[in-house]
C-alpha positions as CSV (number, residue, x, y, z in Angstrom):
1,M,13.7,-3.7,-2.9
2,R,14.8,-4.3,0.7
3,V,11.3,-3.5,2.1
4,L,9.6,-5.8,-0.4
5,D,12.1,-8.6,0.1
6,W,11.7,-8.3,3.9
7,C,7.9,-8.3,3.6
8,C,8.0,-11.4,1.4
9,E,10.3,-13.2,3.9
10,Q,7.8,-12.4,6.7
11,R,5.0,-13.6,4.5
12,L,3.1,-10.3,4.8
13,L,0.3,-9.7,2.3
14,L,1.1,-6.8,0.0
15,A,-1.3,-4.9,-2.1
16,L,-1.2,-1.9,-4.5
17,A,-3.6,1.0,-4.5
18,S,-3.3,3.6,-7.2
19,R,-5.7,6.2,-8.5
20,T,-3.8,6.7,-11.8
21,Y,-5.6,7.5,-15.0
22,E,-3.1,5.2,-16.8
23,P,-3.6,1.8,-15.2
24,A,-2.0,-0.1,-18.1
25,W,1.1,2.1,-18.0
26,A,1.4,1.6,-14.2
27,K,1.1,-2.1,-14.5
28,R,3.7,-2.2,-17.3
29,L,6.1,-0.1,-15.2
30,L,5.6,-2.6,-12.3
31,D,6.5,-5.4,-14.7
32,L,9.6,-3.5,-16.0
33,L,10.8,-2.9,-12.4
34,E,10.1,-6.6,-11.7
35,I,8.2,-5.9,-8.6
36,R,4.6,-6.7,-9.6
37,D,4.9,-10.3,-8.3
38,Y,5.4,-9.1,-4.7
39,F,1.8,-7.9,-4.6
40,E,-1.1,-10.3,-4.2
41,H,-3.8,-7.7,-4.8
42,E,-4.0,-4.7,-7.1
43,E,-6.4,-1.8,-7.1
44,I,-5.1,0.4,-9.9
45,Y,-7.7,2.6,-11.5
46,P,-8.9,6.2,-11.3
47,S,-11.0,6.4,-8.2
48,S,-10.8,7.3,-4.6
49,K,-8.6,5.5,-2.1
50,D,-11.7,4.9,-0.2
51,R,-13.0,2.6,-3.0
52,H,-9.6,1.0,-3.3
53,F,-9.4,0.1,0.4
54,K,-12.9,-1.1,0.6
55,A,-12.2,-3.5,-2.3
56,L,-9.0,-4.6,-0.6
57,K,-10.8,-5.2,2.6
58,K,-13.4,-7.4,0.8
59,Q,-10.7,-9.3,-1.1
60,T,-8.4,-10.0,1.9
61,G,-10.7,-10.1,4.9
62,Y,-8.4,-7.7,6.7
63,A,-10.0,-4.8,8.7
64,F,-8.9,-1.3,7.8
65,D,-7.0,-1.0,11.1
66,Q,-5.0,-4.0,10.1
67,M,-3.7,-2.2,7.0
68,L,-0.6,-0.1,6.7
69,F,-0.4,2.2,3.7
70,F,2.4,4.5,2.4
71,D,1.6,7.4,0.0
72,D,3.1,10.7,-1.1
73,E,-0.2,12.5,-1.4
74,P,-1.6,14.2,1.7
75,R,-5.2,13.8,0.5
76,N,-4.8,10.0,0.3
77,I,-3.3,10.0,3.8
78,Q,-6.3,11.9,5.2
79,E,-8.8,9.8,3.3
80,D,-7.3,6.5,4.4
81,G,-7.0,7.7,8.0
82,Q,-10.7,8.4,8.1
83,L,-11.3,4.7,7.2
84,G,-9.0,3.6,10.0
85,V,-6.1,2.5,7.7
86,K,-2.7,3.3,9.2
87,A,-1.5,5.8,6.6
88,V,2.1,7.1,6.4
89,Q,3.1,10.0,4.2
90,V,6.4,9.5,2.3
91,D,7.5,12.6,0.5
92,N,10.7,11.1,-1.0
93,G,9.7,7.5,-1.5
94,L,9.7,4.6,1.0
95,T,13.0,4.0,2.7
96,W,14.0,1.2,5.0
97,D,14.1,3.6,8.0
98,V,10.7,5.1,7.3
99,F,9.3,1.6,6.9
100,V,10.8,0.3,10.2
101,S,9.5,3.4,12.0
102,A,6.0,3.0,10.6
103,M,6.0,-0.7,11.5
104,G,7.0,0.2,15.1
105,H,4.4,2.8,15.4
106,S,1.5,1.1,13.6
107,Q,0.5,-1.1,16.5
108,I,-0.6,-3.7,14.0
109,S,0.3,-7.3,14.9
110,F,1.9,-9.1,12.0
């Protein structure tokens, strides 16, 4: 929650991108965890991350190189990197230290 709270305090736009085959279940879990309201945009459906990020670009007006994305799947990191999204692989979840490091290395101005 620390990362989400900090992003909210900084007024950073947050979005979700998930290729799950169970979108209703994923949304319910976000509600149960009480974190869904942190995110202004959701792309939760079985498809490629390419499609998710193109939709987010259209919705937000942000260029791919202005986006920072965290994921545990190497194929998503590779796919997003090809678009120009700053993608960071997180094998054991997103920690504060990983987040701060990624923010420092992303060269994205917030």
